[in-house]
C-alpha positions, 0 to 999 in steps of 0.5 A: 500500500502506497503512503498517500498522505506522505506522497501528498505532503511531498507534492505539496512541499514542491508546490509551496516551495514555488509559491514562496519563491514567487511570493518573494519575487512578486509579493502578493500581487495576486491579491488584486485578482477577483475570484472569477479571475483566479478561476479563469487562470486555473482554466488556462492552466487546465486547458493547456494540459488538455491541449498537451495531452491531446496533441502529444507535444508542447511547444513551450518548455514548461510541461504538464507538471508545472501546470499542475503545480500552478493549479494547486497554487492558484487553487489555494490563492482562490481559497485565500481570496474567498476568505479575504476578498480581493484587494486593490493592492498587494496588502499581504505580508509574506508571513501571513500569505504563507500562513494562509497557504499552509492553512488551505493546503492542510484543509485540502489534505484533510479533505483528500484523506476523508475522501480517499478513505471513502473511495478507497484510493480509486484515484490511483486506478484513474487515467491522468487525463481524467484528472484534467477532465475533472478539473475542467468540469470543476472549473465550469461548475465554479464559473456557473456558481460565480454567475449565480453569485453563489446562490445555488440550490443544492451544490457545494460552494466555490471553495469545495470546487477549488479544493477538488481541483487542488486534489486532482492536481496533486493526484496527477503530480503524485503519479508524475513524481512516483509513477503509477 
């Protein structure tokens, strides 16, 4: 039995490391993004993954792994933006941004552990292309919820969709890092 929790934490460490480095270089410039813009940014990344999977080749050096890392990081940024609201400027100190990142990474890990228990690690038998399709579906659901201004009848909220996108991306990264 593979140690999913340990693998998940390893992959999140890779994502967090890039987040921290970009936070150093750019500050929290992402604070100006409205949640809808974060959703669109995740869409761009997921759509590129699907394009690479379909065409079988990428003309830009960065491949699927970097896009999955970006989805994890933008998903966490989205959760932070839902909590704080967007800002007109970079108004978040590095330490606080990292604290919030860690909070939502932990929340996503806990959700994955609960779902993984109930679904019995079914994700390990899935094709990685299915993760891409599921992320894109979650994006379209999120866009619909955003269009409804969150006024849904029975659906989970935007935050749950962001966490699912994070978790599917981590599953893809686990398969890239550790193999099938």
